[in-house]
C-alpha positions in Angstrom: 104.2 117.7 102.4 101.0 115.6 102.3 101.1 111.9 102.8 98.3 110.0 100.8 97.6 106.4 101.6 95.7 104.6 98.8 95.0 101.1 97.8 96.1 99.0 94.8 96.1 101.0 91.7 94.6 98.4 89.3 91.4 98.0 91.5 91.0 100.9 94.0 88.7 103.4 92.3 88.4 105.4 95.6 92.1 106.0 95.8 92.3 107.5 92.2 90.4 110.5 92.9 92.4 112.4 95.5 95.6 111.0 94.0 94.7 112.4 90.5 93.8 115.8 92.1 97.1 116.1 93.7 98.9 115.3 90.5 96.7 117.6 88.3 97.6 120.7 90.6 101.2 119.6 90.8 101.3 119.5 94.7 104.1 117.1 95.8 103.1 114.5 98.2 104.3 111.2 99.6 102.5 108.1 98.3 101.7 105.0 100.4 100.2 102.0 98.7 98.6 99.1 101.0 97.7 96.0 99.5 94.1 95.6 100.0 94.5 91.7 99.4 96.7 91.3 102.3 95.3 88.9 104.9 96.2 91.5 107.7 94.6 94.4 105.7 92.0 95.3 108.4 94.6 95.6 111.1 96.7 97.8 108.7 93.7 100.1 107.7 92.5 100.3 111.4 96.1 101.4 112.4 95.7 104.4 110.0 92.3 105.5 110.6 89.4 104.2 112.7 87.2 104.3 109.4 89.4 101.3 108.3 89.5 102.5 104.6 91.5 104.0 102.0 92.1 106.7 100.7 93.4 108.7 103.7 95.2 112.2 103.5 97.5 113.1 106.1 98.6 116.7 106.6 100.9 117.2 109.6 98.7 116.3 112.5 95.5 116.2 110.5 94.1 113.1 109.2 91.2 113.2 106.4 89.5 110.0 105.1 87.0 109.5 102.6 87.9 110.5 99.0 85.1 113.2 98.8 86.2 114.8 102.2 89.8 114.6 101.0 89.2 116.3 97.7 86.9 119.1 99.3 90.0 119.6 101.6 92.2 120.1 98.7 89.8 122.4 97.0 89.9 124.6 100.0 93.8 124.3 100.6 94.3 125.4 96.9 91.7 127.8 95.9 93.6 129.0 93.0 93.6 125.6 91.3 90.0 126.1 90.9 88.8 122.6 91.7 85.4 123.8 91.5 83.9 125.8 88.7 83.9 129.6 89.6 80.4 130.2 88.3 77.8 129.2 91.0 75.5 127.5 88.7 78.2 125.4 87.3 79.7 124.8 90.6 76.2 123.5 91.9 75.9 121.1 88.9 79.5 119.9 89.4 78.9 119.3 93.1 75.7 117.4 92.3 77.5 115.2 89.7 80.3 114.5 92.2 77.9 113.6 94.9 75.8 111.4 92.6 79.0 109.6 91.5 80.1 109.4 95.2 76.9 107.8 96.5 75.3 106.4 93.5 75.9 103.8 90.5 75.8 100.7 92.7 75.1 98.5 89.6 78.1 100.0 87.9 80.4 99.2 90.8 79.3 95.7 91.4 78.7 94.5 87.8 81.6 96.4 86.2 84.4 96.5 88.9 87.6 98.5 88.4 90.3 96.5 86.6 92.5 99.0 84.9 94.5 96.5 82.8 91.5 94.0 82.3 89.8 93.5 79.0 86.3 92.2 79.7 83.2 91.9 77.7 80.5 94.5 79.1 78.2 92.8 81.5 74.5 92.7 80.3 71.7 94.0 82.7 69.0 96.6 82.6 70.2 98.1 85.8 73.7 98.3 84.4 72.6 99.9 81.3 70.7 102.5 83.3 73.7 103.4 85.1 75.8 103.8 82.0 73.1 105.8 80.4 72.9 108.2 83.2 76.7 108.6 83.2 76.8 109.4 79.5 74.1 111.7 79.8 75.8 113.7 82.5 79.1 113.7 80.3 77.2 114.7 77.2 75.3 117.5 78.9 78.4 119.3 80.2 80.7 118.7 77.2 77.9 120.2 74.9 77.7 123.2 77.2 81.5 123.8 77.9 83.2 122.3 74.8 84.5 125.9 74.0 85.9 126.4 77.1 88.3 123.4 77.4 88.5 119.6 77.2 87.4 118.7 80.6 83.8 118.3 81.7 83.4 121.8 82.7 86.2 123.3 80.6 89.1 123.2 83.0 89.9 120.3 85.3 87.6 120.1 88.3 86.7 117.5 90.9 84.0 116.3 88.6 86.6 115.1 86.4 88.4 113.4 89.2 85.4 111.6 90.5 84.6 110.3 87.1 88.2 109.2 86.2 87.6 105.6 87.6 84.6 105.2 85.2 87.0 106.3 82.4 89.2 103.2 83.1 86.1 100.8 83.6 84.8 102.2 80.3 88.0 101.3 78.7 88.3 97.8 80.2 84.8 96.7 79.3 84.7 98.3 76.0 81.6 100.6 76.3 80.5 102.4 73.3 80.2 106.1 73.7 78.8 108.9 71.8 81.3 111.4 70.3 81.4 114.1 73.0 81.9 111.5 75.8 84.5 109.5 73.6 86.5 112.9 73.1 86.5 113.5 76.9 87.3 109.9 77.8 90.1 109.8 75.2 91.5 113.2 76.8 91.5 111.8 80.3 93.3 108.8 79.2 96.0 110.8 77.6 96.7 112.8 80.6 100.2 112.0 82.0 98.9 111.4 85.5 96.3 108.9 84.2 99.0 107.0 82.3 101.3 107.1 85.3 98.4 105.4 87.3 97.9 102.8 84.5 101.5 102.0 84.4 101.8 101.5 88.0 98.7 99.4 87.8 100.5 97.1 85.3 103.4 96.9 87.5 101.3 95.6 90.4 99.9 92.9 88.1 103.4 91.8 87.0 104.7 91.7 90.5 101.8 89.8 91.7 
């Protein structure tokens, strides 16, 4: 059984991605949550992986770190789950979207930090607006193209949906106005049992704190 080490569910956007993938492919795993606010967090993380960050996936003697590397590994372990689109062109676009989300949108991350149960007013800045507009463009483009194939970005669930899942919670928390196709995808994501399970666990964290 896989062992997935993640951070606080209310605030750890990176942790959500591989967690959601494992839930969506119905693969059992042991979940270990570390409190990123702990005063000993660096020592704790360093004992898990030299990278000193979560998420971390442990598969027997193998340790995989970084959310993208973990998700790529899961895609290779479970080819029947079709975590990438089967069509080469669609797969290339999906990989591009995941890479852009993984390495970009710094203004979104800093000005609109993940707070699953927070309800805040959207921050106002030209740089943040540009990040939001780019994300919405990506969503609208794929939903326009694949709306007949299913409710996810590329029809069926892929790593693209997983990588933009934290943005779903961000846009809900900050009440970002969305065009119809993007709104429908966000609503579908929020209704997923796995996303609701994550949100409920995040609420428990807050109540315990």
